[in-house]
C-alpha positions as CSV (number, residue, x, y, z in Angstrom):
1,M,-6.8,37.8,-16.3
2,T,-7.5,34.2,-16.9
3,K,-10.5,32.6,-15.2
4,N,-9.8,29.1,-13.7
5,K,-12.5,26.8,-15.1
6,T,-12.0,24.1,-12.6
7,A,-11.2,25.8,-9.3
8,D,-14.9,26.0,-8.2
9,K,-15.2,22.2,-8.3
10,P,-14.3,20.2,-5.1
11,G,-10.7,19.1,-5.1
12,K,-9.8,20.8,-8.4
13,A,-8.3,24.1,-7.2
14,S,-4.8,22.5,-6.9
15,R,-4.9,21.6,-10.6
16,A,-4.9,25.3,-11.7
17,R,-2.6,26.3,-14.5
18,A,0.6,28.2,-13.5
19,G,-0.6,31.3,-15.3
20,D,-4.0,31.6,-13.7
21,T,-4.4,34.5,-11.3
22,R,-8.1,34.4,-10.5
23,F,-9.9,31.4,-9.0
24,G,-13.3,30.2,-7.9
25,F,-13.7,28.8,-4.5
26,Q,-14.3,25.1,-4.0
27,A,-18.1,24.6,-3.6
28,E,-17.9,23.8,0.1
29,V,-15.9,27.0,0.7
30,A,-18.4,29.2,-1.1
31,R,-21.2,27.7,1.0
32,L,-19.3,28.1,4.2
33,L,-18.5,31.8,3.5
34,Q,-22.1,32.5,2.9
35,I,-23.0,31.0,6.2
36,M,-20.3,33.0,8.1
37,V,-21.0,36.3,6.4
38,H,-24.7,36.2,7.0
39,S,-24.6,34.7,10.5
40,V,-24.8,36.7,13.7
41,Y,-22.1,35.0,15.7
42,S,-22.1,35.8,19.4
43,E,-18.4,35.4,19.9
44,R,-16.9,36.3,16.6
45,E,-13.7,37.3,18.4
46,I,-12.6,33.7,18.0
47,F,-11.4,34.5,14.5
48,L,-8.2,35.8,16.2
49,R,-7.7,32.5,18.0
50,E,-8.1,30.6,14.8
51,L,-5.5,32.7,12.9
52,I,-3.1,32.6,15.9
53,S,-3.5,28.8,16.0
54,N,-2.7,28.6,12.3
55,G,0.4,30.6,12.9
56,A,1.5,28.4,15.8
57,D,1.0,25.3,13.6
58,A,3.2,26.9,10.9
59,C,5.9,27.5,13.5
60,D,5.6,24.0,14.8
61,R,6.0,22.5,11.3
62,L,9.1,24.6,10.6
63,R,10.7,23.8,13.9
64,Y,10.3,20.1,13.0
65,Q,11.7,20.5,9.5
66,A,14.6,22.5,10.8
67,I,15.8,19.5,12.7
68,T,17.1,18.0,9.5
69,S,17.3,21.3,7.5
70,P,18.7,24.0,9.9
71,E,19.4,26.3,7.0
72,L,15.7,27.1,6.9
73,L,16.2,29.2,10.0
74,T,19.0,31.3,8.6
75,G,18.8,34.9,9.9
76,D,15.7,34.3,12.1
77,A,15.9,31.4,14.6
78,E,13.3,32.7,17.1
79,Y,9.7,31.8,16.3
80,S,7.0,34.3,17.0
81,I,3.5,35.5,16.0
82,T,3.0,39.3,15.6
83,L,-0.1,41.4,15.7
84,S,-0.2,44.9,14.3
85,V,-2.8,47.4,13.3
86,D,-3.1,50.3,10.9
87,A,-5.7,52.6,12.4
88,E,-5.8,54.8,9.2
89,A,-6.3,51.9,6.8
90,K,-8.5,50.1,9.3
91,T,-6.5,46.8,9.1
92,L,-5.4,44.2,11.5
93,S,-2.4,41.9,10.6
94,I,-1.4,38.6,12.0
95,A,2.1,37.5,11.0
96,D,4.1,34.4,11.8
97,N,7.6,33.4,10.8
98,G,6.7,29.7,10.4
99,I,6.9,27.3,7.4
100,G,5.0,29.6,5.0
101,M,3.1,28.6,1.9
102,S,4.0,28.1,-1.8
103,R,1.6,29.2,-4.6
104,A,0.2,25.7,-4.8
105,E,-0.3,25.5,-1.0
106,L,-2.1,28.8,-1.0
107,I,-4.5,27.4,-3.5
108,D,-5.0,24.2,-1.7
109,N,-5.1,25.6,1.8
110,L,-7.2,28.7,1.2
111,G,-9.3,27.7,-1.7
112,T,-10.4,24.2,-0.7
113,I,-11.5,22.3,2.3
114,A,-10.2,18.8,2.1
115,R,-11.0,17.4,5.5
116,S,-13.7,14.8,5.9
117,G,-16.9,15.8,7.7
118,T,-17.1,19.3,6.1
119,K,-20.3,18.6,4.3
120,A,-22.0,17.3,7.4
121,F,-20.9,20.5,9.2
122,L,-22.2,22.7,6.5
123,D,-25.5,20.9,6.3
124,A,-26.0,21.2,10.1
125,A,-24.9,24.8,10.1
126,E,-27.4,25.8,7.4
127,K,-30.3,24.5,9.6
128,K,-29.3,26.6,12.6
129,S,-28.8,30.3,13.3
130,G,-26.7,32.3,15.6
131,G,-23.7,31.1,17.6
132,D,-24.6,27.4,17.4
133,S,-24.3,27.4,13.6
134,L,-20.6,28.2,13.7
135,S,-19.7,26.6,17.0
136,A,-17.6,23.9,15.4
137,I,-15.3,26.0,13.2
138,G,-12.0,24.5,14.3
139,Q,-13.3,21.0,14.3
140,F,-13.6,20.9,10.6
141,G,-10.4,22.7,9.5
142,V,-12.2,25.8,8.4
143,G,-10.9,28.2,11.0
144,F,-9.2,30.5,8.5
145,Y,-12.5,31.4,7.0
146,S,-13.8,32.8,10.3
147,C,-11.9,36.0,9.5
148,F,-14.7,36.9,7.0
149,M,-16.9,37.4,10.0
150,V,-15.0,40.6,10.8
151,A,-13.4,41.5,7.5
152,D,-14.8,42.4,4.1
153,R,-11.4,41.9,2.4
154,V,-8.5,39.6,3.3
155,E,-5.0,39.5,2.0
156,V,-2.5,36.7,2.7
157,L,1.2,37.3,1.9
158,S,3.4,34.2,2.2
159,R,6.9,33.0,1.5
160,K,7.7,29.3,1.9
161,A,10.8,28.8,4.2
162,G,13.9,28.5,2.0
163,S,12.1,29.9,-1.1
164,K,12.7,33.1,-3.0
165,S,9.1,33.3,-4.3
166,V,6.5,35.3,-2.4
167,H,2.8,35.3,-3.4
168,M,-0.2,37.5,-2.5
169,W,-3.6,35.9,-2.0
170,R,-6.7,38.2,-2.0
171,S,-10.4,37.7,-1.5
172,D,-13.5,39.5,-0.5
173,G,-15.2,36.3,0.6
174,A,-17.7,36.3,-2.2
175,T,-17.1,34.2,-5.3
176,G,-13.4,33.5,-5.4
177,F,-9.9,34.8,-4.9
178,E,-6.9,36.3,-6.7
179,L,-3.4,35.0,-6.5
180,D,-0.4,37.0,-7.8
181,K,3.4,37.2,-7.3
182,A,4.1,39.7,-4.7
183,S,5.8,43.0,-5.6
184,R,9.4,43.5,-4.6
185,A,8.4,45.9,-1.8
186,Q,5.8,43.4,-0.5
187,A,8.3,40.5,-0.7
188,D,10.9,42.4,1.3
189,T,8.4,42.5,4.3
190,V,8.2,38.7,4.5
191,P,11.6,37.0,4.9
192,R,9.8,33.8,5.8
193,G,6.3,32.8,6.9
194,T,2.8,34.4,6.4
195,V,1.1,37.7,7.0
196,V,-2.7,37.7,7.1
197,T,-4.1,41.3,6.8
198,L,-7.8,41.9,7.5
199,H,-9.6,44.9,6.2
200,L,-12.1,45.2,9.0
201,K,-15.8,45.8,8.6
202,S,-17.3,49.0,10.1
203,D,-18.8,47.1,13.0
204,A,-15.5,45.3,13.8
205,R,-13.2,48.3,14.4
206,D,-12.8,47.5,18.1
207,Y,-10.2,44.9,17.0
208,L,-7.9,47.8,16.2
209,D,-7.5,48.4,19.9
210,E,-4.4,46.9,21.5
211,Q,-6.0,46.3,24.8
212,E,-8.9,44.4,23.2
213,L,-6.5,42.3,21.3
214,A,-4.5,41.6,24.4
215,R,-7.6,40.5,26.2
216,I,-8.6,38.1,23.4
217,V,-5.0,36.6,23.3
218,R,-5.0,36.1,27.1
219,R,-8.4,34.4,27.0
220,Y,-7.9,32.1,24.1
221,S,-4.2,31.8,23.2
222,D,-2.1,32.2,26.4
223,H,-1.2,28.5,26.1
224,I,0.5,29.0,22.7
225,A,4.2,28.0,23.2
226,F,5.4,30.8,20.9
227,R,5.6,34.5,21.7
228,I,2.6,36.5,20.6
229,D,3.7,40.1,20.3
230,F,1.8,43.3,19.6
231,L,3.9,45.6,17.3
232,S,3.4,49.3,17.4
233,L,5.2,52.5,16.3
234,K,6.1,55.0,18.9
235,D,8.1,58.1,18.0
236,G,9.0,56.4,14.7
237,K,10.4,53.4,16.5
238,E,9.0,49.9,16.6
239,E,8.0,48.6,20.0
240,R,7.0,45.0,20.9
241,R,4.9,44.0,23.8
242,Q,4.4,40.3,24.6
243,L,0.8,39.4,25.1
244,N,1.0,35.7,26.2
245,S,3.0,33.7,28.7
246,A,4.5,31.6,25.8
247,S,5.1,28.5,27.9
248,A,3.9,25.0,26.9
249,L,0.8,24.5,29.2
250,W,1.5,20.8,29.7
251,T,4.9,21.6,31.3
252,R,3.3,23.7,34.0
253,A,2.2,22.4,37.4
254,R,-1.5,21.5,37.6
255,K,-2.0,23.9,40.5
256,D,-0.8,26.8,38.4
257,I,-3.4,26.2,35.6
258,T,-7.0,27.4,35.7
259,E,-10.0,25.5,34.3
260,D,-10.4,28.2,31.7
261,Q,-6.8,27.7,30.6
262,Y,-7.3,24.0,30.3
263,K,-10.5,24.5,28.3
264,E,-8.9,26.8,25.8
265,F,-5.9,24.5,25.4
266,Y,-8.3,21.6,24.8
267,R,-10.0,23.6,22.1
268,H,-6.7,24.5,20.5
269,A,-5.1,21.1,20.6
270,G,-8.3,19.1,19.9
271,G,-10.1,21.3,17.4
272,L,-13.2,21.0,19.5
273,F,-15.6,23.6,21.0
274,D,-17.2,21.9,24.0
275,A,-15.6,21.7,27.5
276,P,-13.7,18.5,28.3
277,A,-15.5,15.9,30.4
278,L,-12.2,14.7,32.0
279,T,-8.7,16.2,32.1
280,I,-5.6,14.0,32.7
281,H,-2.5,16.0,33.4
282,Y,0.7,14.6,34.9
283,K,4.5,14.2,34.5
284,A,6.1,10.8,34.4
285,E,9.6,10.4,35.7
286,G,11.9,7.4,36.1
287,R,13.1,5.2,33.2
288,H,11.3,7.5,30.8
289,E,10.4,11.1,31.3
290,Y,7.4,12.7,29.6
291,H,4.5,15.1,30.1
292,V,0.9,14.1,29.5
293,L,-2.0,16.5,29.1
294,L,-5.1,14.6,27.7
295,F,-8.8,15.3,27.6
296,V,-11.9,13.3,27.1
297,P,-14.4,15.3,25.1
298,A,-17.9,15.9,26.5
299,V,-19.4,15.4,23.1
300,A,-18.4,12.7,20.6
301,P,-16.2,14.2,17.8
302,F,-17.5,14.1,14.3
303,D,-14.8,11.6,13.2
304,L,-15.2,9.2,16.1
305,H,-16.2,6.3,13.8
306,D,-13.8,7.2,11.0
307,P,-12.8,3.7,9.6
308,S,-9.1,4.7,9.7
309,G,-9.4,4.8,13.5
310,K,-6.6,7.5,13.7
311,G,-5.9,9.2,17.0
312,R,-5.8,12.9,17.5
313,V,-3.2,13.2,20.3
314,R,-0.3,15.5,19.4
315,L,3.2,14.1,20.0
316,Y,6.0,16.4,20.9
317,V,9.7,15.7,21.7
318,R,11.3,18.2,24.0
319,R,8.6,20.8,23.0
320,V,9.1,20.2,19.3
321,F,6.0,19.1,17.5
322,I,6.4,15.8,15.7
323,T,3.0,14.7,14.5
324,G,-0.7,15.1,15.2
325,D,-1.6,11.4,14.6
326,A,1.2,9.4,16.0
327,D,-1.1,6.6,17.2
328,I,0.5,6.9,20.6
329,L,-2.7,5.6,22.1
330,P,-4.6,2.5,20.9
331,A,-7.4,3.0,18.4
332,Y,-10.1,2.4,21.0
333,L,-9.0,5.6,22.7
334,R,-9.0,7.7,19.5
335,F,-11.5,10.1,21.0
336,M,-8.8,11.4,23.4
337,R,-7.4,14.8,22.6
338,G,-4.3,16.5,24.0
339,V,-0.5,16.3,24.0
340,I,2.2,13.8,25.0
341,D,5.7,15.4,25.2
342,S,8.7,13.0,25.5
343,E,12.2,13.8,26.7
344,D,13.6,10.5,25.4
345,I,12.3,9.8,21.9
346,P,14.9,10.9,19.2
347,L,14.0,14.2,17.6
348,N,14.6,13.0,14.1
349,I,12.4,10.0,14.3
350,S,10.1,9.2,11.3
351,R,6.5,8.1,11.6
352,E,7.5,4.6,10.4
353,M,10.3,4.4,13.1
354,L,7.9,5.6,15.7
355,Q,5.8,2.5,15.4
356,N,8.7,0.3,16.4
357,N,10.5,2.7,18.9
358,P,10.8,1.0,22.3
359,V,10.5,4.4,24.2
360,A,7.2,5.1,22.3
361,A,6.0,1.6,23.1
362,A,6.7,2.1,26.8
363,I,4.9,5.5,26.8
364,R,2.0,4.0,24.9
365,K,1.6,1.2,27.5
366,A,1.9,3.4,30.5
367,V,-0.4,6.2,29.3
368,T,-3.0,3.7,28.2
369,N,-3.0,2.1,31.6
370,R,-3.3,5.5,33.2
371,V,-6.2,6.6,31.1
372,L,-8.1,3.4,31.9
373,S,-7.3,3.9,35.6
374,E,-8.6,7.5,35.4
375,L,-11.8,6.4,33.8
376,K,-12.3,3.8,36.5
377,T,-11.8,6.5,39.2
378,L,-14.3,8.7,37.4
379,A,-16.9,5.9,37.4
380,E,-16.5,5.4,41.1
381,K,-16.6,9.1,42.0
382,D,-19.1,10.5,39.6
383,K,-21.5,7.9,38.3
384,D,-23.7,10.2,36.2
385,K,-20.7,11.9,34.5
386,F,-19.1,8.6,33.7
387,E,-22.3,7.2,32.3
388,D,-22.6,10.3,30.0
389,L,-19.1,9.6,28.9
390,W,-19.8,5.9,28.3
391,S,-22.9,6.8,26.3
392,N,-20.7,8.8,23.9
393,F,-17.7,6.5,23.7
394,G,-18.7,3.1,25.0
395,A,-19.0,1.6,21.5
396,V,-15.4,2.6,20.8
397,L,-14.0,1.6,24.1
398,K,-15.5,-1.9,23.6
399,E,-13.3,-2.3,20.6
400,G,-10.5,-2.8,23.2
401,L,-12.3,-5.9,24.5
402,Y,-11.7,-7.5,21.1
403,E,-8.3,-5.9,20.3
404,D,-6.5,-5.5,23.6
405,M,-6.3,-8.8,25.5
406,E,-3.8,-7.4,27.9
407,R,-6.2,-4.8,29.2
408,R,-9.5,-6.7,28.8
409,D,-10.0,-7.1,32.5
410,A,-9.4,-3.3,33.1
411,L,-12.0,-2.6,30.3
412,F,-14.5,-5.0,31.8
413,E,-14.3,-3.0,35.1
414,I,-15.4,0.2,33.4
415,A,-17.7,-1.3,30.8
416,R,-21.4,-0.5,31.2
417,F,-24.4,-2.3,29.6
418,R,-28.1,-2.0,29.0
419,T,-29.9,-5.0,30.3
420,S,-33.4,-6.6,30.3
421,N,-33.9,-5.3,33.9
422,G,-34.7,-1.7,33.0
423,D,-33.1,1.3,31.3
424,A,-30.2,2.0,33.7
425,W,-26.6,1.3,32.8
426,R,-25.2,-1.8,34.6
427,A,-21.6,-2.8,35.4
428,L,-20.6,-6.4,35.1
429,S,-19.9,-6.5,38.8
430,D,-23.5,-5.5,39.5
431,Y,-24.7,-8.2,37.1
432,V,-22.7,-10.9,38.8
433,A,-23.8,-9.8,42.2
434,G,-27.4,-10.3,41.1
435,L,-27.1,-13.8,39.7
436,K,-30.0,-16.1,40.4
437,P,-29.6,-19.4,42.3
438,G,-28.6,-22.0,39.8
439,Q,-27.3,-19.4,37.3
440,T,-23.8,-20.2,36.1
441,A,-23.4,-17.8,33.1
442,I,-23.6,-14.2,32.1
443,Y,-26.4,-14.2,29.5
444,Y,-26.5,-11.8,26.6
445,L,-28.5,-11.0,23.5
446,A,-26.9,-9.2,20.5
447,G,-28.8,-7.3,17.8
448,E,-29.2,-4.1,15.9
449,S,-31.1,-1.9,18.3
450,L,-32.2,-1.8,21.9
451,E,-35.8,-1.6,20.9
452,Q,-35.6,-4.7,18.8
453,L,-33.7,-6.6,21.5
454,R,-36.3,-5.7,24.2
455,G,-39.0,-7.2,22.1
456,S,-37.2,-10.4,21.4
457,P,-39.1,-13.6,22.3
458,Q,-35.8,-15.2,23.4
459,L,-36.0,-13.1,26.6
460,E,-39.3,-14.7,27.7
461,G,-37.9,-17.7,29.5
462,F,-35.3,-15.6,31.3
463,A,-37.8,-13.0,32.3
464,A,-40.0,-15.7,33.8
465,R,-37.1,-16.7,36.0
466,G,-36.0,-13.1,36.8
467,V,-32.7,-13.7,35.0
468,E,-31.0,-10.5,33.8
469,V,-29.7,-10.5,30.2
470,L,-27.2,-8.1,28.7
471,L,-28.6,-6.3,25.6
472,L,-25.8,-5.7,23.2
473,S,-26.7,-3.4,20.3
474,D,-23.3,-2.1,19.1
475,A,-21.7,-3.8,16.1
476,V,-18.5,-4.5,18.0
477,D,-20.5,-6.5,20.6
478,N,-20.9,-9.4,18.1
479,F,-17.1,-9.8,18.0
480,W,-15.7,-9.3,21.5
481,V,-18.1,-11.8,23.0
482,T,-16.6,-14.5,20.8
483,T,-13.2,-14.1,22.3
484,A,-14.0,-13.1,25.9
485,L,-13.5,-16.0,28.3
486,G,-15.8,-14.5,30.9
487,F,-15.9,-12.2,33.9
488,D,-15.3,-13.1,37.6
489,G,-15.3,-16.8,36.7
490,K,-18.6,-16.6,34.8
491,P,-18.6,-17.3,31.0
492,F,-20.6,-15.2,28.6
493,Q,-23.4,-17.2,26.9
494,S,-25.6,-16.1,24.0
495,I,-29.3,-16.8,24.6
496,T,-29.7,-17.3,20.8
497,Q,-27.1,-20.1,20.5
498,G,-27.7,-23.8,21.1
499,E,-30.2,-25.2,23.6
500,T,-30.5,-23.2,26.7
501,D,-31.0,-25.2,29.9
502,L,-32.8,-23.1,32.4
503,S,-34.1,-26.0,34.5
504,A,-31.7,-25.3,37.4
505,I,-33.2,-21.8,37.8
506,P,-36.7,-21.8,39.3
507,L,-39.6,-19.9,37.8
508,L,-40.8,-16.8,39.7
509,E,-44.3,-18.4,39.6
510,T,-45.8,-21.5,38.2
511,K,-49.4,-21.6,37.0
512,E,-51.5,-24.4,38.4
513,G,-52.1,-27.2,35.9
514,E,-49.6,-25.8,33.5
515,K,-47.3,-28.8,33.6
516,G,-50.1,-31.3,33.0
517,A,-51.3,-29.3,29.9
518,D,-47.8,-29.5,28.5
519,E,-47.6,-33.2,29.0
520,K,-51.0,-33.8,27.4
521,I,-50.0,-32.3,24.0
522,A,-46.3,-33.3,24.1
523,L,-46.7,-36.1,21.6
524,E,-48.7,-34.0,19.2
525,I,-46.2,-31.1,19.3
526,A,-43.3,-33.6,18.8
527,A,-45.0,-34.9,15.7
528,L,-45.5,-31.3,14.5
529,A,-41.8,-30.6,15.0
530,G,-41.0,-33.5,12.7
531,K,-43.4,-32.2,10.0
532,L,-42.0,-28.7,10.2
533,K,-38.5,-30.0,9.9
534,T,-39.4,-31.8,6.7
535,L,-41.3,-28.8,5.3
536,F,-38.4,-26.4,6.1
537,A,-35.6,-28.7,5.2
538,D,-34.0,-26.1,2.9
539,E,-34.5,-23.3,5.4
540,L,-33.7,-24.7,8.9
541,S,-31.2,-27.1,10.4
542,D,-33.7,-28.3,13.0
543,V,-37.1,-27.7,14.7
544,R,-37.5,-28.4,18.4
545,L,-39.6,-27.6,21.4
546,S,-38.5,-24.6,23.3
547,V,-37.9,-24.0,27.0
548,R,-37.1,-20.3,26.6
549,L,-40.4,-19.2,25.1
550,V,-43.4,-18.2,27.3
551,G,-45.7,-15.8,25.4
552,S,-44.5,-16.1,21.8
553,P,-45.2,-19.0,19.5
554,A,-41.7,-19.4,17.9
555,C,-38.2,-18.0,17.6
556,L,-35.0,-18.6,15.7
557,V,-31.8,-19.6,17.4
558,A,-28.4,-20.6,16.2
559,P,-27.3,-24.3,16.4
560,A,-24.6,-25.1,19.0
561,G,-21.0,-24.8,17.9
562,G,-21.4,-21.9,15.4
563,P,-21.8,-18.1,15.7
564,D,-24.9,-16.9,17.5
565,R,-27.7,-15.2,15.6
566,G,-26.3,-11.7,16.0
567,L,-22.9,-12.5,14.5
568,G,-24.3,-15.0,12.0
569,K,-26.5,-12.3,10.4
570,I,-23.5,-9.9,10.1
571,L,-21.4,-12.6,8.4
572,E,-24.2,-13.4,6.0
573,Q,-24.5,-9.7,5.0
574,Q,-20.8,-9.4,4.5
575,S,-20.4,-12.5,2.4
576,G,-23.7,-12.1,0.5
577,K,-24.3,-15.8,1.0
578,G,-26.5,-17.8,3.4
579,G,-24.8,-18.7,6.6
580,V,-25.4,-21.6,9.0
581,R,-29.1,-22.5,8.8
582,P,-30.9,-21.5,12.1
583,V,-33.0,-23.7,14.4
584,L,-36.7,-23.0,14.8
585,E,-37.9,-23.4,18.4
586,I,-41.7,-23.7,18.9
587,N,-43.6,-23.0,22.1
588,P,-45.8,-26.1,22.9
589,S,-48.1,-24.0,25.1
590,H,-49.0,-21.4,22.6
591,P,-52.4,-21.6,21.0
592,L,-51.1,-20.9,17.5
593,V,-48.6,-23.8,17.8
594,Q,-51.4,-26.0,19.1
595,A,-53.7,-25.0,16.3
596,L,-50.9,-25.8,13.8
597,A,-50.5,-29.2,15.4
598,E,-54.2,-29.9,15.1
599,A,-54.2,-28.8,11.4
600,G,-51.3,-31.2,10.7
601,K,-53.0,-34.3,12.1
602,G,-54.6,-35.3,8.8
603,K,-53.2,-35.3,5.3
604,A,-51.0,-32.5,4.0
605,S,-53.0,-29.4,3.3
606,A,-52.4,-25.9,1.9
607,D,-53.7,-24.4,5.2
608,F,-51.1,-26.3,7.2
609,D,-48.2,-25.2,4.9
610,D,-49.4,-21.6,4.8
611,L,-49.8,-21.3,8.6
612,A,-46.4,-23.0,9.1
613,W,-44.7,-20.4,6.8
614,L,-46.4,-17.6,8.6
615,L,-45.0,-19.0,11.9
616,L,-41.5,-19.0,10.4
617,D,-41.7,-15.6,8.9
618,Q,-43.0,-14.2,12.2
619,A,-39.9,-15.6,13.9
620,R,-37.8,-13.8,11.3
621,I,-39.6,-10.5,11.8
622,L,-39.2,-10.7,15.5
623,E,-35.4,-10.9,15.2
624,G,-35.4,-7.9,12.9
625,A,-35.2,-9.6,9.5
626,P,-37.7,-9.4,6.6
627,P,-39.8,-12.5,5.5
628,R,-38.0,-14.6,2.9
629,N,-40.7,-13.8,0.4
630,P,-42.7,-10.7,1.4
631,A,-45.3,-11.1,-1.4
632,K,-46.1,-14.7,-0.3
633,F,-46.1,-13.6,3.3
634,A,-48.8,-10.9,2.5
635,Q,-50.9,-13.4,0.6
636,R,-50.8,-15.9,3.4
637,M,-51.6,-13.3,6.0
638,N,-54.5,-11.9,4.0
639,K,-55.9,-15.4,3.5
640,F,-56.2,-16.1,7.2
641,V,-57.3,-12.6,8.1
642,L,-60.2,-12.8,5.6
643,G,-61.0,-16.3,6.8
644,G,-61.3,-15.0,10.3
645,L,-63.6,-12.1,9.3
646,K,-66.2,-14.4,7.6
């Protein structure tokens, strides 16, 4: 037999030559199988759920194709999944009469893992042991390989719907797999679809028992909308016993569904293995009729920040599966999992037509509003649970503040923020209720991390007056604040942009004599500002005295009329060019600024220039940026440190 030289390289298995019969696994598959085979998995019975789910997906795909190609169902119009055992051969078979696989699809689907995130899953799995190491099987599209936890050899016999060719895939889960044309006798057993036969390991023989299989099906797969039968021979005759209820879960009344059934459907439909944090289940009637069963995960899915922003809600039309990424919800709700089943959308609709279909648009609008309403209700009823949810998905939900003007107010009602007043999450309504006398704006500070923001000198003047400041550390925060008009009549205002007038807000306490000291040196500091402006003409747009600084000598802010410092730095990084030059604000009460003013009274000196550059670089460091010239910064710092030690 010919050895395929490329199949063990990622993405190369599908390029095998037509005559090849033996293949190496893609590198990620080989790693995955080693983890599975050598792991002690506490619930390895989930292999059956994974194989049944694959069969159900195959039936779903065929049912959709048969809308335009009904001849694919010739001779067998009823979809089903069948379990059977051979006690003598110690085998368990899972058969479906779905879409089936061609030779190329067997290579692609069973020899490679193409979904994103697989490497991250494998790296994490190799660092763990026991059940946790394999707890995300379905999430990464690797469910088929779970069968090697219970089988030392696996055979897959498959005929693509409408095809005459039948192929047999075999593997022991070690180095690779074999793929041959099926014999005539084998081909005759598969009119359409796929049969997966597991040669069970010695410690997995309990999966030959019908009652044990029925228990697993009821636990994990009762929601599958196709019949799951157990096929047995009795007195030489075949007997079938249905193991599941075979009704679409989302069409049942909520009172008839247990939490365990919801959980298992969530895991099936969402490919996740946690329990849902929120379940939304209802039937809409009126102008448009549709069923909705949606879940908010308790843990952020691995693909939450996928740049494509694709949703994972499955769209059905009259129980016929249409697509798993219909974008029926806006991108900022892409973490939602579940099903929407319409009675009104045409069955033969294409993905392109779906984007412009008025029924789909109406469903999208109504369901989005319902989801936001349910999130608001959760926030009111269970504060802790909602805050956990916001911690996971807040950065994504805030994309809606930028993208969805129509629902911005609804999003503001559920949005939560960290602030300068402690570590608790704060709602905007709470912020507005705590406005200080004379405060007319909602102040915010945007940056790269909470730690950096909490240490920002720009906060000092606000803290001295007890004014709360929103701390915005998600990348999207730099964008939505530029388009938001405000909340409850109060505009959003960056504390790093333009001159901040805090004179209307009284200080919490004023030190005696402080005002006189400021007035005494005002002229000297004003002269210093002029010198610094000349020295930094190529770096800064202005140098001025600050009213926002209390304990720090200087800070950088953005000039009025342009982007604030947070957005400005992002735009600079994206363009690779310098943006709008910032403004340096200096604290006239700080000893370092006063010493600099004293050093600048006489003629120009190297000490003055070096100390001034240190002041500017310090301001850059405090906002999370490096000094413009790190080597010069170190030289200047060493110069003054050594001078102070003498």
